[in-house]
N, C-alpha and C positions, 0 to 999 in steps of 0.2 A: 503493499500499499504506500503510495506516494503521499508526501505532505505538502499541502499548498498553503501559503498565506496570502490573503488579500488584504492590503492595508491602504489607509488614507491617513489625512492628518490627525483626525480624532478617532477613527475606526467605527464611524456610524454611518455618515451620509453616502459618500460616493462609494465607499468600499461596500455597502449594501447593495447598491445599484449593479456594481461590477460582479459580485457574488451571485446574484440572480442570473446574470448573462452567462457566467462560467457554469453555474449548474445547468443551464439550458444547453450550452455547448457540450459538456461532458456527456449529457444524456444522449443528444444526438449522435455523438461520435463514439458511442460505446465505452467510455472510460468512467462512468458515474460510479461504479462499484470498486475503482482502483485509486481513487483520491479522497484524502480525508482534508477538509478545508477548515481553516481558522480565519477569522476576520479580526483585525486589530488596528491600532494606531502605530505609526512609524516609530515614534518615541519609545514605545514599550517593547519593540521588537529588534532594534539594532544589534544587541549582543547575541541574540538567537540566530540572526541571520548570519552574522560573523562567524558563528560557531557550526554553521551548515545544518541548523535545526530543521529546515525546510528543504524540499526539493525543488519547489517553485514558489517564487515570490512576485506578485503582481502588486504595483503600487500606483495610485492616482495622484501622488503628491511626490515633491522633491524629496530625494533621499540623500543621505551623507555620501561623500565621496568614497568613503571606505567600503561601501557595500553596493555601489552602483553596478558593478560587473556581476552581481549575484540577483539582480532586479529587473523584471520586465516592466516596462513603462506601460500602464494600463489605461492612460488617457484616452487612447483610440477607442477603447471599449464604451467610452463615455460620449465621445464625438462622432463615432461611426466611420471615422477617417482613418484608414490603416488598420483595420481590424484583422484582415488576413495575415498581416506580419505577427500581430500578437498571438493569434491562434497557431501559427506555424511554430512559434517559439515554444508555446505550451505543448503542442503535439510532440515535438522533437524531444523535449525534456520527459515527457510521459512514456516515450518509447524507448528511451535510453536506458 
């Protein structure tokens, strides 16, 4: 089971929207039973991300430089522009 974190500034508003979209995508692509999702605020998760507690991290907010390479920018899932790239990154990680 892969562990996914969806985060935003406070862990409530935009991460909730993205969480719903991710759930739908996982269901449609046959990954629903392969992923455990946590939703949180970026400030609460920096150490966990640095320690590789999650296989996939999607953020809708700016993240500290030290974790940028471990985070997928999820703003596209809010705007609808560039979603294919986000889903490609998620799929590649799930299949690895």
